[in-house]
PQR file of N, CA, C, O and H, with PARSE charges and radii, in Angstrom:
ATOM      1  N   UNK A   1       0.835  -1.189   0.000 -0.4000 1.5000
ATOM      2  CA  UNK A   1       0.000   0.000   0.000 -0.0000 2.0000
ATOM      3  C   UNK A   1       0.877   1.249   0.000  0.5500 1.7000
ATOM      4  O   UNK A   1       1.910   1.283   0.669 -0.5500 1.4000
ATOM      5  N   UNK A   2       0.481   2.249  -0.729 -0.4000 1.5000
ATOM      6  CA  UNK A   2       1.190   3.521  -0.810 -0.0000 2.0000
ATOM      7  C   UNK A   2       0.599   4.466   0.226  0.5500 1.7000
ATOM      8  O   UNK A   2      -0.621   4.592   0.336 -0.5500 1.4000
ATOM      9  H   UNK A   2      -0.358   2.222  -1.273  0.4000 1.0000
ATOM     10  N   UNK A   3       1.461   5.127   0.979 -0.4000 1.5000
ATOM     11  CA  UNK A   3       0.970   6.039   2.014 -0.0000 2.0000
ATOM     12  C   UNK A   3       1.312   7.470   1.657  0.5500 1.7000
ATOM     13  O   UNK A   3       2.434   7.770   1.248 -0.5500 1.4000
ATOM     14  H   UNK A   3       2.452   5.024   0.890  0.4000 1.0000
ATOM     15  N   UNK A   4       0.342   8.346   1.814 -0.4000 1.5000
ATOM     16  CA  UNK A   4       0.566   9.764   1.545 -0.0000 2.0000
ATOM     17  C   UNK A   4       0.495  10.576   2.824  0.5500 1.7000
ATOM     18  O   UNK A   4       0.484  11.807   2.782 -0.5500 1.4000
ATOM     19  H   UNK A   4      -0.569   8.103   2.146  0.4000 1.0000
ATOM     20  N   UNK A   5       0.447   9.899   3.959 -0.4000 1.5000
ATOM     21  CA  UNK A   5       0.367  10.609   5.229 -0.0000 2.0000
ATOM     22  C   UNK A   5      -0.900  10.270   5.980  0.5500 1.7000
ATOM     23  O   UNK A   5      -1.732   9.490   5.516 -0.5500 1.4000
ATOM     24  H   UNK A   5       0.455   8.900   3.994  0.4000 1.0000
ATOM     25  N   UNK A   6      -1.030  10.868   7.143 -0.4000 1.5000
ATOM     26  CA  UNK A   6      -2.210  10.628   7.968 -0.0000 2.0000
ATOM     27  C   UNK A   6      -3.462  11.164   7.283  0.5500 1.7000
ATOM     28  O   UNK A   6      -3.455  12.255   6.712 -0.5500 1.4000
ATOM     29  H   UNK A   6      -0.355  11.501   7.520  0.4000 1.0000
ATOM     30  N   UNK A   7      -4.515  10.395   7.347 -0.4000 1.5000
ATOM     31  CA  UNK A   7      -5.804  10.834   6.812 -0.0000 2.0000
ATOM     32  C   UNK A   7      -6.534  11.564   7.931  0.5500 1.7000
ATOM     33  O   UNK A   7      -6.747  11.020   9.014 -0.5500 1.4000
ATOM     34  H   UNK A   7      -4.521   9.509   7.810  0.4000 1.0000
ATOM     35  N   UNK A   8      -6.907  12.786   7.652 -0.4000 1.5000
ATOM     36  CA  UNK A   8      -7.595  13.606   8.645 -0.0000 2.0000
ATOM     37  C   UNK A   8      -9.095  13.355   8.598  0.5500 1.7000
ATOM     38  O   UNK A   8      -9.676  13.111   7.540 -0.5500 1.4000
ATOM     39  H   UNK A   8      -6.735  13.228   6.772  0.4000 1.0000
ATOM     40  N   UNK A   9      -9.691  13.421   9.753 -0.4000 1.5000
ATOM     41  CA  UNK A   9     -11.141  13.307   9.845 -0.0000 2.0000
ATOM     42  C   UNK A   9     -11.764  14.663   9.478  0.5500 1.7000
ATOM     43  O   UNK A   9     -11.120  15.701   9.636 -0.5500 1.4000
ATOM     44  H   UNK A   9      -9.219  13.618  10.612  0.4000 1.0000
ATOM     45  N   UNK A  10     -13.010  14.658   8.990 -0.4000 1.5000
ATOM     46  CA  UNK A  10     -13.660  15.922   8.616 -0.0000 2.0000
ATOM     47  C   UNK A  10     -13.638  16.965   9.737  0.5500 1.7000
ATOM     48  O   UNK A  10     -13.441  18.150   9.470 -0.5500 1.4000
ATOM     49  H   UNK A  10     -13.533  13.816   8.862  0.4000 1.0000
ATOM     50  N   UNK A  11     -13.834  16.547  10.955 -0.4000 1.5000
ATOM     51  CA  UNK A  11     -13.833  17.504  12.074 -0.0000 2.0000
ATOM     52  C   UNK A  11     -12.448  18.134  12.262  0.5500 1.7000
ATOM     53  O   UNK A  11     -12.339  19.308  12.616 -0.5500 1.4000
ATOM     54  H   UNK A  11     -13.994  15.584  11.172  0.4000 1.0000
ATOM     55  N   UNK A  12     -11.395  17.352  12.024 -0.4000 1.5000
ATOM     56  CA  UNK A  12     -10.041  17.891  12.129 -0.0000 2.0000
ATOM     57  C   UNK A  12      -9.809  18.955  11.057  0.5500 1.7000
ATOM     58  O   UNK A  12      -9.245  20.014  11.334 -0.5500 1.4000
ATOM     59  H   UNK A  12     -11.483  16.398  11.736  0.4000 1.0000
ATOM     60  N   UNK A  13     -10.246  18.667   9.838 -0.4000 1.5000
ATOM     61  CA  UNK A  13     -10.088  19.619   8.737 -0.0000 2.0000
ATOM     62  C   UNK A  13     -10.886  20.887   9.039  0.5500 1.7000
ATOM     63  O   UNK A  13     -10.406  21.996   8.807 -0.5500 1.4000
ATOM     64  H   UNK A  13     -10.705  17.807   9.612  0.4000 1.0000
ATOM     65  N   UNK A  14     -12.093  20.723   9.551 -0.4000 1.5000
ATOM     66  CA  UNK A  14     -12.913  21.884   9.893 -0.0000 2.0000
ATOM     67  C   UNK A  14     -12.212  22.747  10.935  0.5500 1.7000
ATOM     68  O   UNK A  14     -12.224  23.973  10.823 -0.5500 1.4000
ATOM     69  H   UNK A  14     -12.483  19.822   9.739  0.4000 1.0000
ATOM     70  N   UNK A  15     -11.604  22.131  11.944 -0.4000 1.5000
ATOM     71  CA  UNK A  15     -10.871  22.884  12.965 -0.0000 2.0000
ATOM     72  C   UNK A  15      -9.695  23.647  12.360  0.5500 1.7000
ATOM     73  O   UNK A  15      -9.448  24.800  12.710 -0.5500 1.4000
ATOM     74  H   UNK A  15     -11.595  21.135  12.034  0.4000 1.0000
ATOM     75  N   UNK A  16      -8.974  22.995  11.451 -0.4000 1.5000
ATOM     76  CA  UNK A  16      -7.830  23.633  10.789 -0.0000 2.0000
ATOM     77  C   UNK A  16      -8.300  24.840   9.986  0.5500 1.7000
ATOM     78  O   UNK A  16      -7.688  25.907  10.039 -0.5500 1.4000
ATOM     79  H   UNK A  16      -9.175  22.058  11.167  0.4000 1.0000
ATOM     80  N   UNK A  17      -9.388  24.665   9.243 -0.4000 1.5000
ATOM     81  CA  UNK A  17      -9.907  25.744   8.402 -0.0000 2.0000
ATOM     82  C   UNK A  17     -10.405  26.909   9.262  0.5500 1.7000
ATOM     83  O   UNK A  17     -10.094  28.067   8.982 -0.5500 1.4000
ATOM     84  H   UNK A  17      -9.885  23.798   9.200  0.4000 1.0000
ATOM     85  N   UNK A  18     -11.164  26.606  10.290 -0.4000 1.5000
ATOM     86  CA  UNK A  18     -11.692  27.677  11.141 -0.0000 2.0000
ATOM     87  C   UNK A  18     -10.564  28.442  11.839  0.5500 1.7000
ATOM     88  O   UNK A  18     -10.632  29.664  11.969 -0.5500 1.4000
ATOM     89  H   UNK A  18     -11.416  25.666  10.517  0.4000 1.0000
ATOM     90  N   UNK A  19      -9.540  27.735  12.281 -0.4000 1.5000
ATOM     91  CA  UNK A  19      -8.392  28.392  12.897 -0.0000 2.0000
ATOM     92  C   UNK A  19      -7.693  29.314  11.898  0.5500 1.7000
ATOM     93  O   UNK A  19      -7.327  30.441  12.234 -0.5500 1.4000
ATOM     94  H   UNK A  19      -9.484  26.743  12.175  0.4000 1.0000
ATOM     95  N   UNK A  20      -7.512  28.832  10.672 -0.4000 1.5000
ATOM     96  CA  UNK A  20      -6.860  29.634   9.640 -0.0000 2.0000
ATOM     97  C   UNK A  20      -7.694  30.868   9.285  0.5500 1.7000
ATOM     98  O   UNK A  20      -7.143  31.944   9.051 -0.5500 1.4000
ATOM     99  H   UNK A  20      -7.809  27.917  10.399  0.4000 1.0000
ATOM    100  N   UNK A  21      -9.012  30.715   9.245 -0.4000 1.5000
ATOM    101  CA  UNK A  21      -9.891  31.857   8.965 -0.0000 2.0000
ATOM    102  C   UNK A  21      -9.768  32.882  10.086  0.5500 1.7000
ATOM    103  O   UNK A  21      -9.693  34.083   9.827 -0.5500 1.4000
ATOM    104  H   UNK A  21      -9.459  29.841   9.435  0.4000 1.0000
ATOM    105  N   UNK A  22      -9.747  32.412  11.325 -0.4000 1.5000
ATOM    106  CA  UNK A  22      -9.584  33.326  12.465 -0.0000 2.0000
ATOM    107  C   UNK A  22      -8.271  34.106  12.374  0.5500 1.7000
ATOM    108  O   UNK A  22      -8.210  35.283  12.732 -0.5500 1.4000
ATOM    109  H   UNK A  22      -9.808  31.437  11.535  0.4000 1.0000
ATOM    110  N   UNK A  23      -7.218  33.431  11.890 -0.4000 1.5000
ATOM    111  CA  UNK A  23      -5.906  34.077  11.768 -0.0000 2.0000
ATOM    112  C   UNK A  23      -5.768  34.841  10.445  0.5500 1.7000
ATOM    113  O   UNK A  23      -4.733  35.452  10.179 -0.5500 1.4000
ATOM    114  H   UNK A  23      -7.267  32.476  11.600  0.4000 1.0000
ATOM    115  N   UNK A  24      -6.826  34.800   9.618 -0.4000 1.5000
ATOM    116  CA  UNK A  24      -6.845  35.441   8.303 -0.0000 2.0000
ATOM    117  C   UNK A  24      -5.720  34.929   7.410  0.5500 1.7000
ATOM    118  O   UNK A  24      -5.039  35.696   6.729 -0.5500 1.4000
ATOM    119  H   UNK A  24      -7.667  34.304   9.834  0.4000 1.0000
ATOM    120  N   UNK A  25      -5.548  33.611   7.434 -0.4000 1.5000
ATOM    121  CA  UNK A  25      -4.550  32.939   6.603 -0.0000 2.0000
ATOM    122  C   UNK A  25      -5.142  32.664   5.230  0.5500 1.7000
ATOM    123  O   UNK A  25      -6.258  32.155   5.122 -0.5500 1.4000
ATOM    124  H   UNK A  25      -6.101  32.988   7.987  0.4000 1.0000
ATOM    125  N   UNK A  26      -4.397  32.999   4.179 -0.4000 1.5000
ATOM    126  CA  UNK A  26      -4.895  32.776   2.820 -0.0000 2.0000
ATOM    127  C   UNK A  26      -4.753  31.319   2.397  0.5500 1.7000
ATOM    128  O   UNK A  26      -5.725  30.699   1.964 -0.5500 1.4000
ATOM    129  H   UNK A  26      -3.491  33.412   4.267  0.4000 1.0000
ATOM    130  N   UNK A  27      -3.547  30.772   2.522 -0.4000 1.5000
ATOM    131  CA  UNK A  27      -3.275  29.405   2.061 -0.0000 2.0000
ATOM    132  C   UNK A  27      -3.448  28.450   3.243  0.5500 1.7000
ATOM    133  O   UNK A  27      -2.645  28.448   4.176 -0.5500 1.4000
ATOM    134  H   UNK A  27      -2.758  31.276   2.874  0.4000 1.0000
ATOM    135  N   UNK A  28      -4.495  27.647   3.189 -0.4000 1.5000
ATOM    136  CA  UNK A  28      -4.802  26.727   4.280 -0.0000 2.0000
ATOM    137  C   UNK A  28      -4.347  25.330   3.868  0.5500 1.7000
ATOM    138  O   UNK A  28      -4.830  24.765   2.887 -0.5500 1.4000
ATOM    139  H   UNK A  28      -5.147  27.649   2.430  0.4000 1.0000
ATOM    140  N   UNK A  29      -3.407  24.789   4.640 -0.4000 1.5000
ATOM    141  CA  UNK A  29      -2.857  23.472   4.350 -0.0000 2.0000
ATOM    142  C   UNK A  29      -3.108  22.539   5.532  0.5500 1.7000
ATOM    143  O   UNK A  29      -2.822  22.905   6.672 -0.5500 1.4000
ATOM    144  H   UNK A  29      -3.015  25.249   5.436  0.4000 1.0000
ATOM    145  N   UNK A  30      -3.635  21.344   5.283 -0.4000 1.5000
ATOM    146  CA  UNK A  30      -3.977  20.441   6.372 -0.0000 2.0000
ATOM    147  C   UNK A  30      -2.768  19.805   7.063  0.5500 1.7000
ATOM    148  O   UNK A  30      -2.825  19.484   8.250 -0.5500 1.4000
ATOM    149  H   UNK A  30      -3.867  21.046   4.356  0.4000 1.0000
ATOM    150  N   UNK A  31      -1.693  19.629   6.329 -0.4000 1.5000
ATOM    151  CA  UNK A  31      -0.473  19.024   6.870 -0.0000 2.0000
ATOM    152  C   UNK A  31       0.694  19.978   6.627  0.5500 1.7000
ATOM    153  O   UNK A  31       0.767  20.613   5.575 -0.5500 1.4000
ATOM    154  H   UNK A  31      -1.647  19.890   5.365  0.4000 1.0000
ATOM    155  N   UNK A  32       1.601  20.082   7.589 -0.4000 1.5000
ATOM    156  CA  UNK A  32       2.769  20.945   7.415 -0.0000 2.0000
ATOM    157  C   UNK A  32       3.611  20.505   6.215  0.5500 1.7000
ATOM    158  O   UNK A  32       4.193  21.345   5.529 -0.5500 1.4000
ATOM    159  H   UNK A  32       1.542  19.566   8.444  0.4000 1.0000
ATOM    160  N   UNK A  33       3.680  19.205   5.960 -0.4000 1.5000
ATOM    161  CA  UNK A  33       4.491  18.701   4.853 -0.0000 2.0000
ATOM    162  C   UNK A  33       3.968  19.159   3.496  0.5500 1.7000
ATOM    163  O   UNK A  33       4.713  19.172   2.516 -0.5500 1.4000
ATOM    164  H   UNK A  33       3.207  18.523   6.518  0.4000 1.0000
ATOM    165  N   UNK A  34       2.689  19.535   3.431 -0.4000 1.5000
ATOM    166  CA  UNK A  34       2.110  19.978   2.164 -0.0000 2.0000
ATOM    167  C   UNK A  34       2.775  21.274   1.693  0.5500 1.7000
ATOM    168  O   UNK A  34       2.929  21.483   0.490 -0.5500 1.4000
ATOM    169  H   UNK A  34       2.084  19.524   4.227  0.4000 1.0000
ATOM    170  N   UNK A  35       3.167  22.141   2.622 -0.4000 1.5000
ATOM    171  CA  UNK A  35       3.833  23.384   2.251 -0.0000 2.0000
ATOM    172  C   UNK A  35       5.162  23.091   1.560  0.5500 1.7000
ATOM    173  O   UNK A  35       5.511  23.743   0.576 -0.5500 1.4000
ATOM    174  H   UNK A  35       3.042  21.972   3.600  0.4000 1.0000
ATOM    175  N   UNK A  36       5.894  22.121   2.071 -0.4000 1.5000
ATOM    176  CA  UNK A  36       7.160  21.733   1.441 -0.0000 2.0000
ATOM    177  C   UNK A  36       6.906  21.218   0.028  0.5500 1.7000
ATOM    178  O   UNK A  36       7.614  21.592  -0.906 -0.5500 1.4000
ATOM    179  H   UNK A  36       5.611  21.591   2.870  0.4000 1.0000
ATOM    180  N   UNK A  37       5.906  20.368  -0.129 -0.4000 1.5000
ATOM    181  CA  UNK A  37       5.574  19.838  -1.456 -0.0000 2.0000
ATOM    182  C   UNK A  37       5.126  20.961  -2.399  0.5500 1.7000
ATOM    183  O   UNK A  37       5.483  20.968  -3.578 -0.5500 1.4000
ATOM    184  H   UNK A  37       5.331  20.064   0.631  0.4000 1.0000
ATOM    185  N   UNK A  38       4.358  21.887  -1.882 -0.4000 1.5000
ATOM    186  CA  UNK A  38       3.890  23.028  -2.670 -0.0000 2.0000
ATOM    187  C   UNK A  38       5.077  23.852  -3.173  0.5500 1.7000
ATOM    188  O   UNK A  38       5.116  24.257  -4.334 -0.5500 1.4000
ATOM    189  H   UNK A  38       4.068  21.881  -0.925  0.4000 1.0000
ATOM    190  N   UNK A  39       6.040  24.093  -2.286 -0.4000 1.5000
ATOM    191  CA  UNK A  39       7.231  24.860  -2.668 -0.0000 2.0000
ATOM    192  C   UNK A  39       8.074  24.106  -3.682  0.5500 1.7000
ATOM    193  O   UNK A  39       8.585  24.703  -4.629 -0.5500 1.4000
ATOM    194  H   UNK A  39       6.009  23.763  -1.342  0.4000 1.0000
ATOM    195  N   UNK A  40       8.227  22.804  -3.496 -0.4000 1.5000
ATOM    196  CA  UNK A  40       9.003  22.012  -4.450 -0.0000 2.0000
ATOM    197  C   UNK A  40       8.338  22.018  -5.822  0.5500 1.7000
ATOM    198  O   UNK A  40       9.014  22.118  -6.845 -0.5500 1.4000
ATOM    199  H   UNK A  40       7.812  22.318  -2.726  0.4000 1.0000
ATOM    200  N   UNK A  41       7.042  21.912  -5.839 -0.4000 1.5000
ATOM    201  CA  UNK A  41       6.297  21.937  -7.104 -0.0000 2.0000
ATOM    202  C   UNK A  41       6.537  23.248  -7.839  0.5500 1.7000
ATOM    203  O   UNK A  41       6.814  23.249  -9.038 -0.5500 1.4000
ATOM    204  H   UNK A  41       6.493  21.831  -5.008  0.4000 1.0000
ATOM    205  N   UNK A  42       6.432  24.354  -7.129 -0.4000 1.5000
ATOM    206  CA  UNK A  42       6.553  25.653  -7.786 -0.0000 2.0000
ATOM    207  C   UNK A  42       7.975  25.965  -8.212  0.5500 1.7000
ATOM    208  O   UNK A  42       8.184  26.788  -9.103 -0.5500 1.4000
ATOM    209  H   UNK A  42       6.207  24.353  -6.154  0.4000 1.0000
ATOM    210  N   UNK A  43       8.956  25.325  -7.595 -0.4000 1.5000
ATOM    211  CA  UNK A  43      10.350  25.615  -7.950 -0.0000 2.0000
ATOM    212  C   UNK A  43      10.805  24.836  -9.174  0.5500 1.7000
ATOM    213  O   UNK A  43      11.753  25.253  -9.840 -0.5500 1.4000
ATOM    214  H   UNK A  43       8.786  24.656  -6.871  0.4000 1.0000
ATOM    215  N   UNK A  44      10.152  23.704  -9.494 -0.4000 1.5000
ATOM    216  CA  UNK A  44      10.564  22.898 -10.645 -0.0000 2.0000
ATOM    217  C   UNK A  44       9.392  22.019 -11.093  0.5500 1.7000
ATOM    218  O   UNK A  44       9.274  20.866 -10.678 -0.5500 1.4000
ATOM    219  H   UNK A  44       9.382  23.366  -8.953  0.4000 1.0000
ATOM    220  N   UNK A  45       8.535  22.579 -11.941 -0.4000 1.5000
ATOM    221  CA  UNK A  45       7.340  21.854 -12.378 -0.0000 2.0000
ATOM    222  C   UNK A  45       7.669  20.554 -13.097  0.5500 1.7000
ATOM    223  O   UNK A  45       6.981  19.554 -12.893 -0.5500 1.4000
ATOM    224  H   UNK A  45       8.632  23.515 -12.279  0.4000 1.0000
ATOM    225  N   UNK A  46       8.709  20.544 -13.937 -0.4000 1.5000
ATOM    226  CA  UNK A  46       9.049  19.325 -14.666 -0.0000 2.0000
ATOM    227  C   UNK A  46       9.414  18.192 -13.710  0.5500 1.7000
ATOM    228  O   UNK A  46       8.991  17.051 -13.901 -0.5500 1.4000
ATOM    229  H   UNK A  46       9.267  21.357 -14.102  0.4000 1.0000
ATOM    230  N   UNK A  47      10.189  18.506 -12.693 -0.4000 1.5000
ATOM    231  CA  UNK A  47      10.556  17.488 -11.696 -0.0000 2.0000
ATOM    232  C   UNK A  47       9.317  17.004 -10.965  0.5500 1.7000
ATOM    233  O   UNK A  47       9.154  15.805 -10.738 -0.5500 1.4000
ATOM    234  H   UNK A  47      10.532  19.433 -12.537  0.4000 1.0000
ATOM    235  N   UNK A  48       8.444  17.931 -10.594 -0.4000 1.5000
ATOM    236  CA  UNK A  48       7.224  17.572  -9.886 -0.0000 2.0000
ATOM    237  C   UNK A  48       6.350  16.655 -10.739  0.5500 1.7000
ATOM    238  O   UNK A  48       5.804  15.672 -10.239 -0.5500 1.4000
ATOM    239  H   UNK A  48       8.577  18.905 -10.778  0.4000 1.0000
ATOM    240  N   UNK A  49       6.218  16.980 -12.036 -0.4000 1.5000
ATOM    241  CA  UNK A  49       5.419  16.145 -12.934 -0.0000 2.0000
ATOM    242  C   UNK A  49       6.011  14.739 -13.066  0.5500 1.7000
ATOM    243  O   UNK A  49       5.271  13.755 -13.086 -0.5500 1.4000
ATOM    244  H   UNK A  49       6.662  17.779 -12.442  0.4000 1.0000
ATOM    245  N   UNK A  50       7.329  14.642 -13.156 -0.4000 1.5000
ATOM    246  CA  UNK A  50       7.961  13.315 -13.212 -0.0000 2.0000
ATOM    247  C   UNK A  50       7.632  12.522 -11.948  0.5500 1.7000
ATOM    248  O   UNK A  50       7.313  11.336 -12.017 -0.5500 1.4000
ATOM    249  H   UNK A  50       7.930  15.441 -13.141  0.4000 1.0000
ATOM    250  N   UNK A  51       7.712  13.175 -10.812 -0.4000 1.5000
ATOM    251  CA  UNK A  51       7.386  12.509  -9.554 -0.0000 2.0000
ATOM    252  C   UNK A  51       5.939  12.049  -9.501  0.5500 1.7000
ATOM    253  O   UNK A  51       5.653  10.952  -9.020 -0.5500 1.4000
ATOM    254  H   UNK A  51       7.972  14.139 -10.755  0.4000 1.0000
ATOM    255  N   UNK A  52       5.027  12.876  -9.991 -0.4000 1.5000
ATOM    256  CA  UNK A  52       3.614  12.504  -9.994 -0.0000 2.0000
ATOM    257  C   UNK A  52       3.371  11.326 -10.946  0.5500 1.7000
ATOM    258  O   UNK A  52       2.544  10.457 -10.669 -0.5500 1.4000
ATOM    259  H   UNK A  52       5.260  13.766 -10.381  0.4000 1.0000
ATOM    260  N   UNK A  53       4.090  11.305 -12.058 -0.4000 1.5000
ATOM    261  CA  UNK A  53       3.953  10.170 -12.987 -0.0000 2.0000
ATOM    262  C   UNK A  53       4.450   8.883 -12.339  0.5500 1.7000
ATOM    263  O   UNK A  53       3.829   7.829 -12.479 -0.5500 1.4000
ATOM    264  H   UNK A  53       4.761  12.011 -12.284  0.4000 1.0000
ATOM    265  N   UNK A  54       5.584   8.976 -11.620 -0.4000 1.5000
ATOM    266  CA  UNK A  54       6.096   7.794 -10.904 -0.0000 2.0000
ATOM    267  C   UNK A  54       5.090   7.340  -9.852  0.5500 1.7000
ATOM    268  O   UNK A  54       4.821   6.147  -9.716 -0.5500 1.4000
ATOM    269  H   UNK A  54       6.088   9.832 -11.505  0.4000 1.0000
ATOM    270  N   UNK A  55       4.540   8.286  -9.115 -0.4000 1.5000
ATOM    271  CA  UNK A  55       3.555   7.955  -8.083 -0.0000 2.0000
ATOM    272  C   UNK A  55       2.332   7.292  -8.707  0.5500 1.7000
ATOM    273  O   UNK A  55       1.835   6.293  -8.187 -0.5500 1.4000
ATOM    274  H   UNK A  55       4.758   9.255  -9.225  0.4000 1.0000
ATOM    275  N   UNK A  56       1.846   7.836  -9.809 -0.4000 1.5000
ATOM    276  CA  UNK A  56       0.685   7.269 -10.490 -0.0000 2.0000
ATOM    277  C   UNK A  56       0.985   5.842 -10.955  0.5500 1.7000
ATOM    278  O   UNK A  56       0.148   4.952 -10.801 -0.5500 1.4000
ATOM    279  H   UNK A  56       2.249   8.648 -10.232  0.4000 1.0000
ATOM    280  N   UNK A  57       2.166   5.622 -11.518 -0.4000 1.5000
ATOM    281  CA  UNK A  57       2.558   4.280 -11.964 -0.0000 2.0000
ATOM    282  C   UNK A  57       2.600   3.314 -10.792  0.5500 1.7000
ATOM    283  O   UNK A  57       2.169   2.167 -10.920 -0.5500 1.4000
ATOM    284  H   UNK A  57       2.846   6.345 -11.642  0.4000 1.0000
ATOM    285  N   UNK A  58       3.114   3.761  -9.648 -0.4000 1.5000
ATOM    286  CA  UNK A  58       3.186   2.873  -8.490 -0.0000 2.0000
ATOM    287  C   UNK A  58       1.787   2.499  -8.003  0.5500 1.7000
ATOM    288  O   UNK A  58       1.582   1.382  -7.529 -0.5500 1.4000
ATOM    289  H   UNK A  58       3.463   4.692  -9.544  0.4000 1.0000
ATOM    290  N   UNK A  59       0.833   3.404  -8.111 -0.4000 1.5000
ATOM    291  CA  UNK A  59      -0.537   3.083  -7.715 -0.0000 2.0000
ATOM    292  C   UNK A  59      -1.143   2.057  -8.643  0.5500 1.7000
ATOM    293  O   UNK A  59      -1.855   1.159  -8.194 -0.5500 1.4000
ATOM    294  H   UNK A  59       1.000   4.312  -8.497  0.4000 1.0000
ATOM    295  N   UNK A  60      -0.872   2.176  -9.931 -0.4000 1.5000
ATOM    296  CA  UNK A  60      -1.408   1.230 -10.904 -0.0000 2.0000
ATOM    297  C   UNK A  60      -0.798  -0.143 -10.707  0.5500 1.7000
ATOM    298  O   UNK A  60      -1.469  -1.155 -10.911 -0.5500 1.4000
ATOM    299  H   UNK A  60      -0.294   2.905 -10.296  0.4000 1.0000
ATOM    300  N   UNK A  61       0.483  -0.194 -10.306 -0.4000 1.5000
ATOM    301  CA  UNK A  61       1.145  -1.484 -10.087 -0.0000 2.0000
ATOM    302  C   UNK A  61       0.555  -2.208  -8.877  0.5500 1.7000
ATOM    303  O   UNK A  61       0.533  -3.438  -8.837 -0.5500 1.4000
ATOM    304  H   UNK A  61       1.028   0.627 -10.140  0.4000 1.0000
ATOM    305  N   UNK A  62       0.080  -1.446  -7.897 -0.4000 1.5000
ATOM    306  CA  UNK A  62      -0.446  -2.044  -6.676 -0.0000 2.0000
ATOM    307  C   UNK A  62      -1.962  -2.207  -6.693  0.5500 1.7000
ATOM    308  O   UNK A  62      -2.555  -2.619  -5.695 -0.5500 1.4000
ATOM    309  H   UNK A  62       0.098  -0.447  -7.930  0.4000 1.0000
ATOM    310  N   UNK A  63      -2.585  -1.888  -7.813 -0.4000 1.5000
ATOM    311  CA  UNK A  63      -4.063  -1.987  -7.893 -0.0000 2.0000
ATOM    312  C   UNK A  63      -4.502  -3.403  -8.168  0.5500 1.7000
ATOM    313  O   UNK A  63      -5.700  -3.670  -8.266 -0.5500 1.4000
ATOM    314  H   UNK A  63      -2.103  -1.553  -8.623  0.4000 1.0000
TER
END
């Protein structure tokens, strides 16, 4: 099985969103690691696309 991190419950996501709204945060991310991935994506789209293709292939292999 491929893991992408902890799966959040709807109530957890709601708490994260409401907290971010209270702090007037524009970019709301459920996991801290998502910010790192977001930055990596924006710094090199071609590399990010290659990684997503590899990830997609790995999912198909395990289906």
